[in-house]
C-alpha positions in Angstrom: -39.9 21.3 -182.3 -39.4 19.1 -178.6 -42.3 19.0 -176.4 -41.5 18.0 -172.5 -44.1 16.8 -170.7 -43.9 18.1 -166.7 -45.7 17.4 -163.7 -46.7 20.1 -161.5 -48.3 20.5 -158.1 -51.2 22.4 -157.1 -50.6 25.9 -156.2 -52.5 26.3 -152.4 -54.7 28.8 -152.2 -53.0 32.3 -151.0 -53.3 32.7 -147.4 -53.7 29.2 -146.8 -51.7 26.4 -145.1 -51.9 22.3 -144.9 -51.9 21.3 -141.4 -49.7 18.1 -140.8 -51.5 15.7 -139.9 -50.4 13.8 -136.7 -49.5 10.1 -136.8 -53.0 8.7 -135.1 -55.9 9.9 -135.3 -57.4 11.1 -131.9 -59.8 8.5 -132.1 -58.2 5.4 -133.0 -55.6 5.9 -130.4 -56.7 3.8 -127.4 -56.8 5.0 -124.0 -56.2 8.8 -125.4 -57.0 11.3 -122.8 -59.2 14.5 -123.1 -56.9 16.5 -122.0 -54.1 15.1 -125.1 -56.9 16.0 -127.0 -57.3 19.4 -125.6 -54.0 19.4 -126.0 -54.4 19.3 -129.6 -56.9 21.0 -130.2 -55.0 23.9 -128.9 -52.1 23.4 -131.2 -54.4 23.4 -134.4 -56.3 25.8 -132.9 -52.6 28.1 -133.1 -51.6 26.9 -136.3 -54.6 28.5 -137.7 -54.5 31.6 -136.3 -50.9 31.9 -137.1 -51.5 31.3 -141.1 -54.7 32.9 -141.5 -55.3 34.9 -144.4 -54.1 38.4 -143.3 -56.9 39.8 -146.2 -59.7 37.6 -144.7 -58.9 37.2 -140.8 -61.1 34.5 -138.8 -63.3 35.1 -136.7 -61.9 34.8 -133.1 -65.1 35.4 -131.1 -65.9 31.7 -132.6 -62.5 29.7 -132.0 -63.1 31.1 -128.1 -66.4 30.1 -128.1 -64.9 26.3 -129.4 -62.5 27.2 -126.6 -65.0 27.3 -124.2 -67.3 24.5 -125.0 -64.0 22.1 -125.1 -63.1 23.0 -121.7 -67.0 22.5 -120.6 -67.0 18.9 -121.5 -63.7 18.0 -120.7 -64.3 19.8 -116.8 -67.7 17.7 -117.6 -66.0 14.3 -117.9 -63.5 15.0 -114.8 -66.6 15.4 -113.0 -68.3 11.7 -114.2 -65.1 10.2 -113.2 -65.4 11.6 -109.5 -68.8 10.8 -109.4 -67.6 7.3 -111.1 -64.9 7.2 -108.2 -67.9 8.0 -105.2 -69.8 5.3 -106.8 -67.1 2.5 -106.0 -65.9 3.8 -103.0 -69.3 3.9 -101.6 -69.9 0.1 -103.0 -66.8 -0.6 -101.3 -67.8 0.3 -97.6 -71.0 -0.6 -98.7 -69.2 -4.3 -99.2 -67.2 -3.8 -95.8 -70.6 -2.8 -93.6 -71.9 -5.8 -95.4 -69.4 -8.3 -94.1 -69.4 -7.5 -90.9 -72.9 -8.4 -90.1 -72.5 -12.1 -90.4 -72.8 -13.7 -87.4 -74.5 -11.1 -85.8 -78.6 -11.0 -85.2 -80.2 -8.1 -87.1 -84.0 -7.3 -87.4 -84.6 -6.2 -90.7 -88.5 -4.6 -92.8 -90.0 -7.8 -93.9 -93.3 -10.4 -93.3 -91.5 -13.8 -93.8 -90.0 -15.7 -91.0 -88.7 -19.2 -90.9 -90.2 -21.3 -88.1 -87.4 -23.5 -86.4 -88.6 -26.5 -84.1 -92.1 -24.8 -83.9 -91.3 -21.3 -83.6 -91.4 -18.4 -85.2 -91.6 -14.7 -84.4 -92.2 -11.1 -86.0 -91.7 -7.7 -84.6 -94.8 -5.9 -85.0 -94.8 -2.2 -85.6 -98.1 -0.1 -83.9 -98.0 3.7 -83.8 -101.4 3.7 -81.8 -102.7 1.3 -79.5 -105.3 -0.8 -81.6 -106.7 -4.2 -82.2 -104.9 -5.9 -84.4 -106.5 -8.9 -87.1 -103.5 -11.1 -88.1 -103.3 -13.8 -90.6 -100.4 -16.3 -91.4 -100.1 -18.3 -94.8 -97.8 -20.8 -95.6 -95.1 -20.5 -98.7 -97.6 -22.4 -100.5 -99.8 -19.4 -99.8 -102.4 -21.4 -97.8 -104.3 -19.1 -94.6 -103.0 -22.0 -91.5 -103.4 -18.7 -88.6 -105.7 -16.2 -88.3 -106.2 -14.3 -84.9 -107.0 -10.2 -82.9 -105.2 -9.0 -80.3 -105.2 -5.7 -78.2 -101.8 -4.2 -78.9 -100.4 -0.8 -77.3 -98.8 2.0 -79.0 -94.7 0.2 -80.2 -92.1 -0.3 -82.4 -91.3 -3.0 -81.7 -93.9 -5.6 -80.2 -93.0 -9.4 -80.4 -95.1 -11.6 -82.2 -94.1 -15.9 -81.7 -96.7 -18.1 -83.4 -96.2 -21.4 -82.0 -97.0 -23.0 -85.5 -100.2 -24.2 -84.5 -103.4 -23.4 -86.7 -106.8 -22.6 -85.6 -108.0 -26.6 -86.0 -105.4 -27.5 -83.5 -102.9 -28.5 -86.5 -99.5 -28.5 -86.2 -97.6 -27.0 -88.9 -94.2 -28.3 -89.8 -90.7 -26.1 -89.8 -90.5 -23.3 -92.6 -91.5 -20.3 -94.0 -94.2 -18.1 -92.6 -95.9 -15.0 -93.7 -97.4 -12.6 -91.6 -100.2 -10.2 -92.5 -101.1 -7.4 -90.1 -104.1 -4.7 -90.0 -104.9 -2.9 -87.2 -108.0 -0.4 -86.6 -107.7 2.1 -82.9 -110.6 2.4 -80.7 -112.2 5.1 -82.6 -112.6 2.0 -85.8 -109.9 3.9 -88.1 -107.6 1.8 -89.4 -104.0 1.6 -88.4 -101.2 1.0 -90.6 -98.7 -2.1 -89.0 -95.3 -2.8 -90.1 -93.7 -6.3 -89.6 -90.3 -6.7 -89.2 -87.9 -10.2 -88.8 -85.0 -11.1 -86.5 -82.5 -13.0 -87.5 -78.9 -14.0 -87.8 -76.9 -13.1 -90.7 -75.7 -16.6 -92.3 -74.0 -15.3 -95.3 -73.7 -12.0 -97.6 -73.6 -12.3 -101.0 -71.0 -9.4 -102.7 -71.9 -10.2 -106.4 -75.6 -8.1 -105.7 -75.4 -4.1 -105.8 -76.3 -3.2 -103.0 -74.9 -6.5 -101.0 -77.5 -9.2 -99.8 -77.8 -10.5 -96.7 -79.1 -14.0 -96.2 -81.2 -14.0 -92.9 -83.3 -17.3 -92.4 -82.8 -18.4 -95.8 -84.2 -14.7 -96.4 -82.6 -12.7 -98.9 -82.1 -8.6 -97.7 -80.9 -5.2 -98.7 -78.7 -3.1 -96.1 -81.7 -0.5 -96.4 -84.2 -2.9 -94.9 -81.7 -3.8 -91.9 -83.0 -1.7 -88.5 -80.9 -2.9 -86.3 -78.3 -5.1 -85.1 -79.3 -6.7 -81.9 -76.3 -7.4 -79.4 -75.7 -10.5 -78.1 -75.1 -11.5 -74.2 -71.5 -12.6 -73.8 -71.3 -14.7 -70.5 -67.9 -14.1 -68.0 -66.0 -16.2 -65.7 
């Protein structure tokens, strides 16, 4: 008797077919977009529906839910892309605005001013008439001057210090920090905010938001309260 060896392929289960694999997986393709994946998903969905077992049909509700979920994810990612573009546009706008401040005199929220030629100026915001206690410290934190003054209500009350301590000592030019507290006529505490004024010498665009350098100190755009117009002389 002659015996013949034969190799037979496995018989596929009735009602099912093998879905051909694509030449590359969705996750391995660099730069593949969700739109392409979405189209592939629709192709797979259509293929499965066309080759379903008539005696045991697939649940179309599940495919519909998957389709809706996939479309929702696609829409969310598109929204994220739009938000990223808006953030980039805002950063570009901030950078352009910051560059326009270079060389201009700006008033910013801050308590540290640079004394030059024995003169340092702060601008105080006093909500109501009050007795103001002022204390000035140098960069080492040492108190170099204290004083008590009466101030009326105002949002831009200049206070200039000539660099002299209470004992008559002339302090050198440098950075000094002011602290101001106040009490009204009834003895209630009055909140006093300090601002400084100086020329914007440079802008650091590597920071987000950009940082303005004013008298050697760094400030953000949100701290800028006013741009002071410089007077021009004409012939």
